[in-house]
PDB file of N, CA, C, O and CB in Angstrom:
ATOM      1  N   MET A   1     -14.131  25.250  37.626  1.00  0.00           N
ATOM      2  CA  MET A   1     -15.489  25.499  38.112  1.00  0.00           C
ATOM      3  C   MET A   1     -15.912  26.917  37.723  1.00  0.00           C
ATOM      4  O   MET A   1     -15.193  27.874  38.014  1.00  0.00           O
ATOM      5  CB  MET A   1     -15.573  25.302  39.659  1.00  0.00           C
ATOM      6  N   PRO A   2     -17.066  27.065  37.071  1.00  0.00           N
ATOM      7  CA  PRO A   2     -17.493  28.410  36.655  1.00  0.00           C
ATOM      8  C   PRO A   2     -17.807  29.301  37.855  1.00  0.00           C
ATOM      9  O   PRO A   2     -18.273  28.844  38.898  1.00  0.00           O
ATOM     10  CB  PRO A   2     -18.721  28.318  35.745  1.00  0.00           C
ATOM     11  N   ARG A   3     -17.537  30.574  37.665  1.00  0.00           N
ATOM     12  CA  ARG A   3     -17.874  31.536  38.721  1.00  0.00           C
ATOM     13  C   ARG A   3     -19.334  31.916  38.586  1.00  0.00           C
ATOM     14  O   ARG A   3     -19.852  32.052  37.477  1.00  0.00           O
ATOM     15  CB  ARG A   3     -16.966  32.801  38.650  1.00  0.00           C
ATOM     16  N   SER A   4     -19.990  32.087  39.714  1.00  0.00           N
ATOM     17  CA  SER A   4     -21.385  32.518  39.646  1.00  0.00           C
ATOM     18  C   SER A   4     -21.497  34.032  39.804  1.00  0.00           C
ATOM     19  O   SER A   4     -22.461  34.640  39.338  1.00  0.00           O
ATOM     20  CB  SER A   4     -22.217  31.811  40.726  1.00  0.00           C
ATOM     21  N   ARG A   5     -20.510  34.639  40.462  1.00  0.00           N
ATOM     22  CA  ARG A   5     -20.536  36.095  40.636  1.00  0.00           C
ATOM     23  C   ARG A   5     -19.389  36.711  39.857  1.00  0.00           C
ATOM     24  O   ARG A   5     -18.313  36.120  39.768  1.00  0.00           O
ATOM     25  CB  ARG A   5     -20.447  36.484  42.139  1.00  0.00           C
ATOM     26  N   PRO A   6     -19.605  37.889  39.293  1.00  0.00           N
ATOM     27  CA  PRO A   6     -18.510  38.537  38.579  1.00  0.00           C
ATOM     28  C   PRO A   6     -17.397  38.937  39.543  1.00  0.00           C
ATOM     29  O   PRO A   6     -17.663  39.354  40.671  1.00  0.00           O
ATOM     30  CB  PRO A   6     -19.020  39.766  37.817  1.00  0.00           C
ATOM     31  N   LEU A   7     -16.187  38.813  39.105  1.00  0.00           N
ATOM     32  CA  LEU A   7     -15.063  39.277  39.904  1.00  0.00           C
ATOM     33  C   LEU A   7     -14.949  40.785  39.777  1.00  0.00           C
ATOM     34  O   LEU A   7     -15.439  41.378  38.816  1.00  0.00           O
ATOM     35  CB  LEU A   7     -13.749  38.589  39.469  1.00  0.00           C
ATOM     36  N   LYS A   8     -14.300  41.398  40.753  1.00  0.00           N
ATOM     37  CA  LYS A   8     -14.052  42.830  40.683  1.00  0.00           C
ATOM     38  C   LYS A   8     -13.267  43.122  39.415  1.00  0.00           C
ATOM     39  O   LYS A   8     -12.267  42.459  39.139  1.00  0.00           O
ATOM     40  CB  LYS A   8     -13.290  43.335  41.943  1.00  0.00           C
ATOM     41  N   GLY A   9     -13.702  44.096  38.648  1.00  0.00           N
ATOM     42  CA  GLY A   9     -13.027  44.433  37.412  1.00  0.00           C
ATOM     43  C   GLY A   9     -13.558  43.679  36.204  1.00  0.00           C
ATOM     44  O   GLY A   9     -13.175  43.967  35.070  1.00  0.00           O
ATOM     45  N   GLU A  10     -14.442  42.709  36.445  1.00  0.00           N
ATOM     46  CA  GLU A  10     -14.935  41.921  35.318  1.00  0.00           C
ATOM     47  C   GLU A  10     -15.751  42.773  34.360  1.00  0.00           C
ATOM     48  O   GLU A  10     -15.729  42.522  33.155  1.00  0.00           O
ATOM     49  CB  GLU A  10     -15.773  40.752  35.816  1.00  0.00           C
ATOM     50  N   GLU A  11     -16.465  43.763  34.854  1.00  0.00           N
ATOM     51  CA  GLU A  11     -17.261  44.594  33.947  1.00  0.00           C
ATOM     52  C   GLU A  11     -16.372  45.287  32.919  1.00  0.00           C
ATOM     53  O   GLU A  11     -16.784  45.467  31.773  1.00  0.00           O
ATOM     54  CB  GLU A  11     -18.062  45.638  34.740  1.00  0.00           C
ATOM     55  N   ALA A  12     -15.164  45.676  33.309  1.00  0.00           N
ATOM     56  CA  ALA A  12     -14.242  46.277  32.348  1.00  0.00           C
ATOM     57  C   ALA A  12     -13.857  45.255  31.284  1.00  0.00           C
ATOM     58  O   ALA A  12     -13.749  45.588  30.104  1.00  0.00           O
ATOM     59  CB  ALA A  12     -12.982  46.816  33.061  1.00  0.00           C
ATOM     60  N   GLU A  13     -13.650  43.998  31.712  1.00  0.00           N
ATOM     61  CA  GLU A  13     -13.328  42.941  30.753  1.00  0.00           C
ATOM     62  C   GLU A  13     -14.513  42.678  29.840  1.00  0.00           C
ATOM     63  O   GLU A  13     -14.343  42.501  28.634  1.00  0.00           O
ATOM     64  CB  GLU A  13     -12.920  41.650  31.482  1.00  0.00           C
ATOM     65  N   VAL A  14     -15.717  42.651  30.410  1.00  0.00           N
ATOM     66  CA  VAL A  14     -16.927  42.450  29.604  1.00  0.00           C
ATOM     67  C   VAL A  14     -17.009  43.546  28.548  1.00  0.00           C
ATOM     68  O   VAL A  14     -17.245  43.265  27.373  1.00  0.00           O
ATOM     69  CB  VAL A  14     -18.208  42.448  30.499  1.00  0.00           C
ATOM     70  N   LYS A  15     -16.816  44.787  28.964  1.00  0.00           N
ATOM     71  CA  LYS A  15     -16.893  45.911  28.027  1.00  0.00           C
ATOM     72  C   LYS A  15     -15.857  45.762  26.917  1.00  0.00           C
ATOM     73  O   LYS A  15     -16.147  46.038  25.753  1.00  0.00           O
ATOM     74  CB  LYS A  15     -16.688  47.245  28.766  1.00  0.00           C
ATOM     75  N   HIS A  16     -14.657  45.328  27.274  1.00  0.00           N
ATOM     76  CA  HIS A  16     -13.605  45.141  26.282  1.00  0.00           C
ATOM     77  C   HIS A  16     -14.012  44.080  25.252  1.00  0.00           C
ATOM     78  O   HIS A  16     -13.843  44.287  24.051  1.00  0.00           O
ATOM     79  CB  HIS A  16     -12.285  44.742  26.970  1.00  0.00           C
ATOM     80  N   VAL A  17     -14.544  42.952  25.716  1.00  0.00           N
ATOM     81  CA  VAL A  17     -14.945  41.879  24.809  1.00  0.00           C
ATOM     82  C   VAL A  17     -16.098  42.351  23.920  1.00  0.00           C
ATOM     83  O   VAL A  17     -16.112  42.076  22.720  1.00  0.00           O
ATOM     84  CB  VAL A  17     -15.356  40.612  25.606  1.00  0.00           C
ATOM     85  N   VAL A  18     -17.063  43.062  24.509  1.00  0.00           N
ATOM     86  CA  VAL A  18     -18.199  43.584  23.739  1.00  0.00           C
ATOM     87  C   VAL A  18     -17.702  44.501  22.625  1.00  0.00           C
ATOM     88  O   VAL A  18     -18.124  44.374  21.476  1.00  0.00           O
ATOM     89  CB  VAL A  18     -19.187  44.347  24.663  1.00  0.00           C
ATOM     90  N   GLU A  19     -16.799  45.430  22.969  1.00  0.00           N
ATOM     91  CA  GLU A  19     -16.323  46.394  21.986  1.00  0.00           C
ATOM     92  C   GLU A  19     -15.406  45.750  20.951  1.00  0.00           C
ATOM     93  O   GLU A  19     -15.452  46.110  19.775  1.00  0.00           O
ATOM     94  CB  GLU A  19     -15.599  47.528  22.681  1.00  0.00           C
ATOM     95  N   THR A  20     -14.582  44.813  21.373  1.00  0.00           N
ATOM     96  CA  THR A  20     -13.606  44.200  20.471  1.00  0.00           C
ATOM     97  C   THR A  20     -14.263  43.233  19.500  1.00  0.00           C
ATOM     98  O   THR A  20     -13.888  43.158  18.330  1.00  0.00           O
ATOM     99  CB  THR A  20     -12.535  43.477  21.268  1.00  0.00           C
ATOM    100  N   HIS A  21     -15.256  42.488  20.002  1.00  0.00           N
ATOM    101  CA  HIS A  21     -15.808  41.394  19.201  1.00  0.00           C
ATOM    102  C   HIS A  21     -17.260  41.602  18.797  1.00  0.00           C
ATOM    103  O   HIS A  21     -17.852  40.737  18.151  1.00  0.00           O
ATOM    104  CB  HIS A  21     -15.692  40.112  19.957  1.00  0.00           C
ATOM    105  N   ASP A  22     -17.844  42.748  19.172  1.00  0.00           N
ATOM    106  CA  ASP A  22     -19.222  43.048  18.787  1.00  0.00           C
ATOM    107  C   ASP A  22     -20.182  41.954  19.270  1.00  0.00           C
ATOM    108  O   ASP A  22     -21.033  41.476  18.520  1.00  0.00           O
ATOM    109  CB  ASP A  22     -19.326  43.207  17.261  1.00  0.00           C
ATOM    110  N   LEU A  23     -20.020  41.574  20.539  1.00  0.00           N
ATOM    111  CA  LEU A  23     -20.913  40.597  21.164  1.00  0.00           C
ATOM    112  C   LEU A  23     -21.802  41.315  22.167  1.00  0.00           C
ATOM    113  O   LEU A  23     -21.550  42.463  22.533  1.00  0.00           O
ATOM    114  CB  LEU A  23     -20.108  39.457  21.857  1.00  0.00           C
ATOM    115  N   SER A  24     -22.838  40.625  22.600  1.00  0.00           N
ATOM    116  CA  SER A  24     -23.683  41.192  23.652  1.00  0.00           C
ATOM    117  C   SER A  24     -22.953  41.056  24.990  1.00  0.00           C
ATOM    118  O   SER A  24     -22.077  40.203  25.132  1.00  0.00           O
ATOM    119  CB  SER A  24     -25.084  40.480  23.702  1.00  0.00           C
ATOM    120  N   PRO A  25     -23.306  41.889  25.966  1.00  0.00           N
ATOM    121  CA  PRO A  25     -22.698  41.741  27.291  1.00  0.00           C
ATOM    122  C   PRO A  25     -22.909  40.344  27.889  1.00  0.00           C
ATOM    123  O   PRO A  25     -22.020  39.824  28.565  1.00  0.00           O
ATOM    124  CB  PRO A  25     -23.265  42.788  28.233  1.00  0.00           C
ATOM    125  N   ASP A  26     -24.066  39.740  27.650  1.00  0.00           N
ATOM    126  CA  ASP A  26     -24.307  38.384  28.167  1.00  0.00           C
ATOM    127  C   ASP A  26     -23.359  37.380  27.532  1.00  0.00           C
ATOM    128  O   ASP A  26     -22.826  36.509  28.219  1.00  0.00           O
ATOM    129  CB  ASP A  26     -25.760  37.960  27.914  1.00  0.00           C
ATOM    130  N   GLN A  27     -23.143  37.495  26.221  1.00  0.00           N
ATOM    131  CA  GLN A  27     -22.203  36.593  25.549  1.00  0.00           C
ATOM    132  C   GLN A  27     -20.793  36.809  26.090  1.00  0.00           C
ATOM    133  O   GLN A  27     -20.060  35.848  26.323  1.00  0.00           O
ATOM    134  CB  GLN A  27     -22.231  36.812  24.017  1.00  0.00           C
ATOM    135  N   ALA A  28     -20.419  38.062  26.287  1.00  0.00           N
ATOM    136  CA  ALA A  28     -19.087  38.371  26.799  1.00  0.00           C
ATOM    137  C   ALA A  28     -18.900  37.787  28.196  1.00  0.00           C
ATOM    138  O   ALA A  28     -17.854  37.211  28.494  1.00  0.00           O
ATOM    139  CB  ALA A  28     -18.858  39.892  26.822  1.00  0.00           C
ATOM    140  N   ARG A  29     -19.920  37.935  29.061  1.00  0.00           N
ATOM    141  CA  ARG A  29     -19.823  37.368  30.414  1.00  0.00           C
ATOM    142  C   ARG A  29     -19.686  35.854  30.374  1.00  0.00           C
ATOM    143  O   ARG A  29     -18.918  35.271  31.140  1.00  0.00           O
ATOM    144  CB  ARG A  29     -21.050  37.753  31.246  1.00  0.00           C
ATOM    145  N   GLU A  30     -20.435  35.220  29.476  1.00  0.00           N
ATOM    146  CA  GLU A  30     -20.354  33.769  29.340  1.00  0.00           C
ATOM    147  C   GLU A  30     -18.935  33.341  28.950  1.00  0.00           C
ATOM    148  O   GLU A  30     -18.397  32.383  29.507  1.00  0.00           O
ATOM    149  CB  GLU A  30     -21.372  33.270  28.293  1.00  0.00           C
ATOM    150  N   LEU A  31     -18.338  34.047  28.004  1.00  0.00           N
ATOM    151  CA  LEU A  31     -16.974  33.712  27.592  1.00  0.00           C
ATOM    152  C   LEU A  31     -15.989  33.904  28.739  1.00  0.00           C
ATOM    153  O   LEU A  31     -15.098  33.079  28.939  1.00  0.00           O
ATOM    154  CB  LEU A  31     -16.554  34.567  26.393  1.00  0.00           C
ATOM    155  N   LEU A  32     -16.146  34.984  29.488  1.00  0.00           N
ATOM    156  CA  LEU A  32     -15.240  35.234  30.612  1.00  0.00           C
ATOM    157  C   LEU A  32     -15.416  34.180  31.702  1.00  0.00           C
ATOM    158  O   LEU A  32     -14.442  33.746  32.318  1.00  0.00           O
ATOM    159  CB  LEU A  32     -15.479  36.637  31.193  1.00  0.00           C
ATOM    160  N   ARG A  33     -16.660  33.771  31.935  1.00  0.00           N
ATOM    161  CA  ARG A  33     -16.896  32.710  32.923  1.00  0.00           C
ATOM    162  C   ARG A  33     -16.258  31.404  32.455  1.00  0.00           C
ATOM    163  O   ARG A  33     -15.645  30.681  33.240  1.00  0.00           O
ATOM    164  CB  ARG A  33     -18.415  32.510  33.163  1.00  0.00           C
ATOM    165  N   ARG A  34     -16.413  31.118  31.180  1.00  0.00           N
ATOM    166  CA  ARG A  34     -15.947  29.841  30.637  1.00  0.00           C
ATOM    167  C   ARG A  34     -14.422  29.787  30.541  1.00  0.00           C
ATOM    168  O   ARG A  34     -13.821  28.747  30.811  1.00  0.00           O
ATOM    169  CB  ARG A  34     -16.562  29.601  29.259  1.00  0.00           C
ATOM    170  N   HIS A  35     -13.795  30.902  30.157  1.00  0.00           N
ATOM    171  CA  HIS A  35     -12.371  30.877  29.835  1.00  0.00           C
ATOM    172  C   HIS A  35     -11.507  31.688  30.796  1.00  0.00           C
ATOM    173  O   HIS A  35     -10.286  31.721  30.640  1.00  0.00           O
ATOM    174  CB  HIS A  35     -12.167  31.385  28.447  1.00  0.00           C
ATOM    175  N   GLY A  36     -12.106  32.335  31.776  1.00  0.00           N
ATOM    176  CA  GLY A  36     -11.309  33.125  32.715  1.00  0.00           C
ATOM    177  C   GLY A  36     -10.566  34.236  32.002  1.00  0.00           C
ATOM    178  O   GLY A  36     -11.161  35.000  31.242  1.00  0.00           O
ATOM    179  N   ASN A  37      -9.269  34.327  32.245  1.00  0.00           N
ATOM    180  CA  ASN A  37      -8.472  35.383  31.620  1.00  0.00           C
ATOM    181  C   ASN A  37      -7.633  34.866  30.469  1.00  0.00           C
ATOM    182  O   ASN A  37      -6.622  35.472  30.114  1.00  0.00           O
ATOM    183  CB  ASN A  37      -7.576  36.034  32.645  1.00  0.00           C
ATOM    184  N   ASP A  38      -8.043  33.746  29.880  1.00  0.00           N
ATOM    185  CA  ASP A  38      -7.316  33.216  28.730  1.00  0.00           C
ATOM    186  C   ASP A  38      -7.823  33.929  27.481  1.00  0.00           C
ATOM    187  O   ASP A  38      -8.767  33.475  26.835  1.00  0.00           O
ATOM    188  CB  ASP A  38      -7.491  31.661  28.606  1.00  0.00           C
ATOM    189  N   TRP A  39      -7.184  35.056  27.147  1.00  0.00           N
ATOM    190  CA  TRP A  39      -7.698  35.924  26.087  1.00  0.00           C
ATOM    191  C   TRP A  39      -7.635  35.262  24.732  1.00  0.00           C
ATOM    192  O   TRP A  39      -8.456  35.555  23.864  1.00  0.00           O
ATOM    193  CB  TRP A  39      -6.930  37.219  26.050  1.00  0.00           C
ATOM    194  N   ARG A  40      -6.662  34.360  24.529  1.00  0.00           N
ATOM    195  CA  ARG A  40      -6.588  33.662  23.247  1.00  0.00           C
ATOM    196  C   ARG A  40      -7.841  32.811  23.044  1.00  0.00           C
ATOM    197  O   ARG A  40      -8.425  32.810  21.960  1.00  0.00           O
ATOM    198  CB  ARG A  40      -5.314  32.781  23.175  1.00  0.00           C
ATOM    199  N   LYS A  41      -8.253  32.085  24.088  1.00  0.00           N
ATOM    200  CA  LYS A  41      -9.466  31.262  23.980  1.00  0.00           C
ATOM    201  C   LYS A  41     -10.713  32.134  23.835  1.00  0.00           C
ATOM    202  O   LYS A  41     -11.629  31.800  23.084  1.00  0.00           O
ATOM    203  CB  LYS A  41      -9.604  30.347  25.213  1.00  0.00           C
ATOM    204  N   ILE A  42     -10.737  33.246  24.556  1.00  0.00           N
ATOM    205  CA  ILE A  42     -11.882  34.159  24.450  1.00  0.00           C
ATOM    206  C   ILE A  42     -11.985  34.691  23.025  1.00  0.00           C
ATOM    207  O   ILE A  42     -13.077  34.741  22.458  1.00  0.00           O
ATOM    208  CB  ILE A  42     -11.752  35.333  25.460  1.00  0.00           C
ATOM    209  N   ASP A  43     -10.855  35.089  22.446  1.00  0.00           N
ATOM    210  CA  ASP A  43     -10.871  35.589  21.066  1.00  0.00           C
ATOM    211  C   ASP A  43     -11.369  34.524  20.103  1.00  0.00           C
ATOM    212  O   ASP A  43     -12.184  34.810  19.225  1.00  0.00           O
ATOM    213  CB  ASP A  43      -9.472  36.057  20.648  1.00  0.00           C
ATOM    214  N   GLU A  44     -10.883  33.295  20.262  1.00  0.00           N
ATOM    215  CA  GLU A  44     -11.314  32.209  19.377  1.00  0.00           C
ATOM    216  C   GLU A  44     -12.811  31.936  19.534  1.00  0.00           C
ATOM    217  O   GLU A  44     -13.524  31.766  18.545  1.00  0.00           O
ATOM    218  CB  GLU A  44     -10.509  30.928  19.669  1.00  0.00           C
ATOM    219  N   ALA A  45     -13.279  31.896  20.780  1.00  0.00           N
ATOM    220  CA  ALA A  45     -14.695  31.626  21.025  1.00  0.00           C
ATOM    221  C   ALA A  45     -15.563  32.761  20.496  1.00  0.00           C
ATOM    222  O   ALA A  45     -16.642  32.518  19.954  1.00  0.00           O
ATOM    223  CB  ALA A  45     -14.952  31.419  22.523  1.00  0.00           C
ATOM    224  N   ALA A  46     -15.103  33.989  20.649  1.00  0.00           N
ATOM    225  CA  ALA A  46     -15.867  35.146  20.159  1.00  0.00           C
ATOM    226  C   ALA A  46     -16.005  35.082  18.644  1.00  0.00           C
ATOM    227  O   ALA A  46     -17.060  35.411  18.102  1.00  0.00           O
ATOM    228  CB  ALA A  46     -15.187  36.471  20.578  1.00  0.00           C
ATOM    229  N   LYS A  47     -14.946  34.659  17.959  1.00  0.00           N
ATOM    230  CA  LYS A  47     -15.028  34.525  16.505  1.00  0.00           C
ATOM    231  C   LYS A  47     -16.053  33.468  16.121  1.00  0.00           C
ATOM    232  O   LYS A  47     -16.786  33.635  15.147  1.00  0.00           O
ATOM    233  CB  LYS A  47     -13.655  34.169  15.915  1.00  0.00           C
ATOM    234  N   SER A  48     -16.106  32.383  16.882  1.00  0.00           N
ATOM    235  CA  SER A  48     -17.080  31.333  16.547  1.00  0.00           C
ATOM    236  C   SER A  48     -18.503  31.825  16.815  1.00  0.00           C
ATOM    237  O   SER A  48     -19.425  31.450  16.089  1.00  0.00           O
ATOM    238  CB  SER A  48     -16.797  30.042  17.360  1.00  0.00           C
ATOM    239  N   TYR A  49     -18.700  32.657  17.843  1.00  0.00           N
ATOM    240  CA  TYR A  49     -20.025  33.257  18.066  1.00  0.00           C
ATOM    241  C   TYR A  49     -20.444  34.057  16.844  1.00  0.00           C
ATOM    242  O   TYR A  49     -21.580  33.946  16.385  1.00  0.00           O
ATOM    243  CB  TYR A  49     -20.020  34.163  19.326  1.00  0.00           C
ATOM    244  N   LYS A  50     -19.528  34.862  16.315  1.00  0.00           N
ATOM    245  CA  LYS A  50     -19.858  35.711  15.167  1.00  0.00           C
ATOM    246  C   LYS A  50     -20.135  34.861  13.941  1.00  0.00           C
ATOM    247  O   LYS A  50     -21.000  35.205  13.136  1.00  0.00           O
ATOM    248  CB  LYS A  50     -18.721  36.702  14.877  1.00  0.00           C
ATOM    249  N   ASP A  51     -19.421  33.763  13.785  1.00  0.00           N
ATOM    250  CA  ASP A  51     -19.641  32.886  12.626  1.00  0.00           C
ATOM    251  C   ASP A  51     -21.021  32.234  12.678  1.00  0.00           C
ATOM    252  O   ASP A  51     -21.595  31.909  11.639  1.00  0.00           O
ATOM    253  CB  ASP A  51     -18.552  31.803  12.561  1.00  0.00           C
ATOM    254  N   GLU A  52     -21.557  32.043  13.891  1.00  0.00           N
ATOM    255  CA  GLU A  52     -22.870  31.399  14.034  1.00  0.00           C
ATOM    256  C   GLU A  52     -24.012  32.340  13.675  1.00  0.00           C
ATOM    257  O   GLU A  52     -25.110  31.883  13.358  1.00  0.00           O
ATOM    258  CB  GLU A  52     -23.054  30.894  15.458  1.00  0.00           C
ATOM    259  N   LYS A  53     -23.771  33.636  13.720  1.00  0.00           N
ATOM    260  CA  LYS A  53     -24.838  34.608  13.463  1.00  0.00           C
ATOM    261  C   LYS A  53     -25.305  34.538  12.020  1.00  0.00           C
ATOM    262  O   LYS A  53     -26.200  35.285  11.624  1.00  0.00           O
ATOM    263  CB  LYS A  53     -24.365  36.024  13.789  1.00  0.00           C
TER     264      LYS A  53
END
């Protein structure tokens, strides 16, 4: 079930995804909501976001 509110510390994760994958904060939040702390899935999804651009 997706989270509707950010968890404590999520902004640090959002910042990490934004800086690592050059995504917008909204895209990063969406990935974190969708995949939780599964960084392998987040990395794969972030790459597909970049491929769509």
